[in-house]
C-alpha positions in Angstrom: 19.9 76.9 7.2 17.7 79.3 5.4 14.2 80.2 6.5 12.8 78.5 3.4 14.7 75.3 4.0 13.6 75.3 7.7 10.1 75.7 6.5 10.4 72.7 4.3 11.9 70.6 7.0 9.2 71.6 9.5 6.5 70.7 7.0 8.1 67.4 6.2 8.5 66.5 10.0 4.8 67.3 10.5 3.8 65.2 7.5 5.8 62.2 8.8 4.3 62.6 12.2 0.8 62.7 10.9 1.6 59.6 8.8 3.2 57.9 12.0 0.0 58.7 14.0 -2.3 57.2 11.3 -0.1 54.1 11.2 -0.3 53.6 15.0 -4.1 54.2 14.9 -4.6 51.7 12.1 -2.6 49.1 13.9 -4.6 49.6 17.1 -7.9 49.5 15.3 -7.0 46.6 13.0 -6.0 47.2 9.4 -8.7 44.8 8.1 -11.4 46.6 10.2 -10.2 50.1 9.0 -10.0 48.8 5.3 -13.6 47.5 5.5 -14.8 50.9 6.9 -13.1 52.9 4.1 -14.1 50.4 1.4 -17.6 50.6 2.6 -18.2 54.2 1.8 -21.8 55.0 1.0 -22.1 57.0 -2.3 -25.6 58.3 -1.6 -24.4 59.9 1.7 -21.4 61.4 -0.1 -23.8 63.0 -2.6 -25.7 64.4 0.3 -22.5 65.7 1.9 -21.6 67.5 -1.4 -25.0 69.1 -1.4 -24.6 70.3 2.2 -21.2 71.7 1.2 -22.9 73.6 -1.7 -25.3 75.0 0.8 -22.5 76.2 3.1 -20.6 77.8 0.0 -23.8 79.7 -0.8 -24.3 80.8 2.8 -20.7 82.2 2.8 -21.3 84.1 -0.4 -24.7 85.5 0.8 -23.2 86.8 3.9 -20.3 88.4 2.2 -22.8 89.9 -0.4 -24.9 91.3 2.5 -21.7 93.2 3.6 -20.8 94.4 0.2 -24.3 95.7 -0.7 -24.4 97.6 2.5 -21.3 99.5 1.2 -22.9 100.2 -2.2 -21.1 97.3 -4.1 -23.2 94.6 -5.9 -21.2 91.6 -7.1 -23.0 88.6 -8.7 -23.6 85.8 -6.3 -22.0 83.2 -8.6 -18.8 85.3 -8.8 -18.7 85.6 -4.9 -19.1 81.9 -4.5 -16.1 81.3 -6.8 -13.9 83.8 -5.1 -14.9 82.4 -1.6 -13.9 79.0 -2.6 -10.7 80.2 -4.2 -9.9 82.0 -1.0 -10.5 78.8 1.0 -8.2 76.9 -1.3 -5.3 79.4 -1.1 -5.8 79.7 2.8 -5.4 76.0 3.0 -2.4 75.7 0.6 -0.3 78.6 2.1 1.0 79.1 5.5 -0.9 81.5 7.7 -3.6 79.6 9.7 -6.2 79.8 6.9 -5.9 83.6 6.5 -3.8 83.4 3.3 -6.8 83.5 1.1 -8.3 86.8 2.4 -6.1 89.2 0.5 -6.9 87.2 -2.7 -10.6 87.6 -2.1 -10.3 91.4 -1.8 -8.0 91.6 -4.8 -10.3 89.5 -7.1 -13.4 91.6 -6.3 -11.4 94.9 -6.6 -10.3 93.7 -10.0 -14.0 93.3 -10.9 -14.6 97.0 -10.1 -15.4 97.1 -6.4 -13.5 100.1 -4.8 -10.6 98.9 -2.8 -11.7 100.3 0.6 -15.1 98.3 0.5 -13.4 95.4 -0.9 -10.9 95.2 2.0 -13.5 96.1 4.7 -16.0 93.5 3.6 -13.4 90.8 3.7 -12.1 91.9 7.0 -15.6 92.1 8.7 -16.7 88.8 6.9 -13.6 87.0 8.4 -14.2 88.7 11.9 -17.8 87.4 11.9 -16.6 83.9 11.0 -14.1 83.9 13.8 -16.7 85.1 16.4 -19.0 82.3 15.4 -16.1 79.8 15.5 -15.2 80.9 19.0 -18.9 80.5 20.1 -19.2 77.0 18.8 -15.7 76.0 19.9 -16.9 76.7 23.5 -20.0 74.6 22.8 -17.8 71.8 21.3 -15.7 71.7 24.4 -18.8 71.4 26.6 -20.1 68.6 24.4 -16.8 66.7 24.3 -16.5 67.0 28.1 -19.3 64.4 28.2 -16.9 62.0 26.6 -13.4 63.2 27.9 -13.5 66.0 30.5 -9.7 66.2 30.6 -9.1 66.8 26.9 -12.0 69.0 26.7 -10.7 71.1 29.5 -7.3 71.5 27.8 -8.9 72.4 24.5 -11.1 74.9 26.4 -8.0 76.6 27.8 -6.7 77.1 24.1 -10.1 78.3 22.9 -10.4 80.9 25.7 -6.8 82.2 25.2 -7.5 82.5 21.5 -10.7 84.3 22.3 -9.2 86.7 24.6 -6.5 87.7 22.1 -9.1 88.2 19.3 -11.3 90.2 21.6 -8.4 92.3 22.7 -7.3 93.1 19.1 -10.9 93.8 18.1 -11.5 96.3 20.9 -8.3 98.1 20.1 -9.1 98.4 16.4 -12.7 99.5 17.1 -11.5 102.2 19.6 -9.0 103.5 17.0 -11.9 103.8 14.4 -14.2 105.5 16.9 -11.5 108.1 17.6 -11.2 108.9 13.9 -7.8 107.3 13.6 -6.7 104.6 11.2 -6.5 101.0 11.8 -2.9 101.1 10.5 -0.5 102.7 12.9 1.6 105.5 11.5 4.8 103.5 11.9 3.5 100.8 9.5 2.4 103.3 6.8 5.8 103.4 5.0 5.8 99.5 4.9 2.3 99.4 3.3 3.2 102.2 1.0 6.2 100.1 -0.3 3.7 97.3 -0.8 1.5 99.4 -3.0 -1.1 100.5 -0.3 -1.6 104.2 -0.7 -2.7 106.6 1.9 -6.0 107.1 0.0 -6.7 103.3 0.0 -6.0 103.1 3.6 -8.4 106.0 4.4 -11.1 104.5 2.2 -10.8 101.2 4.0 -11.1 102.9 7.3 -14.2 104.7 6.1 -15.8 101.6 4.9 -15.1 99.8 8.2 -16.6 102.7 10.1 -19.7 102.3 8.0 -20.1 98.6 8.6 -19.2 98.7 12.3 -21.0 101.7 13.5 -23.7 102.8 11.1 -25.4 99.4 10.4 -25.9 97.5 13.6 -28.9 95.6 12.4 -27.2 94.4 9.3 -24.2 93.3 11.3 -26.4 91.4 13.7 -28.0 89.7 10.8 -24.7 88.7 9.4 -23.5 87.3 12.8 -26.7 85.2 13.1 -26.1 83.9 9.5 -22.5 82.9 10.7 -24.0 81.0 13.6 -26.4 79.2 11.3 -23.6 78.3 8.9 -21.6 76.8 11.8 -24.4 74.6 12.8 -24.7 73.5 9.1 -21.0 72.6 9.2 -21.7 70.4 12.3 -24.3 68.7 10.2 -21.9 68.4 7.3 -19.4 66.5 9.5 -22.2 64.2 10.6 -23.2 63.3 7.1 -19.5 62.6 6.2 -19.1 60.4 9.2 -22.2 58.4 8.3 -20.9 58.1 4.7 -17.9 56.2 6.2 -20.1 53.9 8.2 -20.2 55.6 11.7 -23.2 57.2 13.2 -21.4 59.7 15.4 -22.7 61.2 18.7 -22.7 64.9 19.3 -19.5 64.5 21.5 -17.9 62.7 18.6 -18.7 65.5 16.1 -17.6 68.1 18.7 -14.3 66.2 19.2 -13.6 66.0 15.4 -14.4 69.7 14.9 -12.1 70.7 17.9 -9.4 68.8 16.3 -9.9 70.5 12.9 -9.9 74.0 14.6 -6.7 73.2 16.4 -5.0 72.0 13.2 -6.2 75.0 11.2 -4.9 77.4 13.8 -1.4 76.3 12.9 0.2 78.2 10.0 1.0 74.9 8.1 0.1 74.6 4.4 -2.7 72.1 3.8 -2.4 71.2 7.6 0.1 68.5 6.6 0.1 66.0 9.4 -1.7 68.4 11.7 -5.2 67.3 10.8 -4.5 63.7 11.4 -2.4 64.4 14.6 -5.0 66.7 16.0 -7.7 64.1 15.6 -5.5 61.5 17.4 -4.7 64.0 20.2 -8.3 64.8 20.7 -9.7 61.3 20.7 -6.6 59.8 22.2 -4.5 56.8 21.2 -6.0 54.8 24.1 -9.6 55.3 23.0 -12.0 52.4 23.4 -12.7 52.6 19.7 -9.4 53.9 17.9 -11.3 53.3 14.5 -13.1 56.4 15.4 -9.9 58.5 15.4 -9.0 57.0 12.0 -12.3 57.7 10.5 -12.3 61.3 12.1 -8.8 61.9 10.6 -10.0 60.7 7.2 -13.2 62.8 7.4 -11.2 65.9 8.2 -8.8 65.2 5.2 -11.7 64.5 2.7 -13.5 67.5 3.9 -10.5 69.7 3.3 -10.0 68.4 -0.1 -13.7 69.0 -0.8 -13.1 72.7 0.0 -9.8 73.0 -1.8 -10.1 71.2 -5.1 -13.1 73.4 -6.3 -11.1 76.5 -5.4 -7.9 75.5 -7.2 -10.0 74.5 -10.3 -11.8 77.9 -10.2 -8.5 79.8 -10.0 -7.1 77.7 -13.0 -10.2 78.2 -15.1 -10.2 82.0 -14.3 -6.5 82.3 -15.3 -7.1 80.4 -18.6 -9.9 82.7 -19.5 -7.9 85.9 -18.7 -5.0 84.5 -21.0 -7.3 83.5 -23.8 -6.9 85.8 -26.9 -9.9 88.0 -27.7 -12.0 86.7 -30.5 -12.0 88.9 -33.6 -15.4 89.1 -35.2 -15.1 88.9 -39.1 -15.8 92.2 -40.8 
């Protein structure tokens, strides 16, 4: 069996598992009750949710713009918002644990005229700041969810701490290499990157841009990290609004559990988190929960929210592609 075929089989199995989990949850909650919940969506709260989403997208773009400006590159905010949304969409639809959109982000702004080194470095640091904030909040979510289910929160905390340790180890290693004047790319990998089109000069410029961001601008970096923490708090509020739109007023432990499930699902390299989003919500809340309807709504909220981040990005890429293919207008002489 080829690797591509194995990947398709794996994704199909996960999709079927996710569907099976939802069927079990719907049966336990009562199909009629679940239908009434979904049919009773409150449009006003959905509009508020979309407004909160727009604020989050704006915050992502502003953080990225802060990094780019510190490297001497200035990209219009509207363009950064579009590219950020496009990166989120590609990261959702391709395998890679939400990392697939990062090369696209660097490529799109480099195509706009940003030098390759600053483009790559800004995306890398932007993503690292996001991961740091995610880890901080993941620990907080585990603590909050422990008020509801200590055993499940404890298991999730083990995964979070192991992920944090791996991320911290890799970060320390890369920072040490940069401090010593070495490249983040080991010599043995240079030939591979060269075949992919990454020249020695491009790698060197990326290293210099990373040194500039990490060592020469501590205040800017601290401000960007603070912005990341505020954005994560806004995402928590976003989830609360979306739950209310589906007729459930969640507690903080409920929101923490939902976000833990989303984090676990997105950590898997599965395109669009097929089956994983729904399965993770069921695993976190538990099939034996006193209110299985909550797990159903949590899975629905996670899927709606993912679509809310993906559809705009796909549309942005489609419109951008059409504009580039459109023939140039010839003015009459």
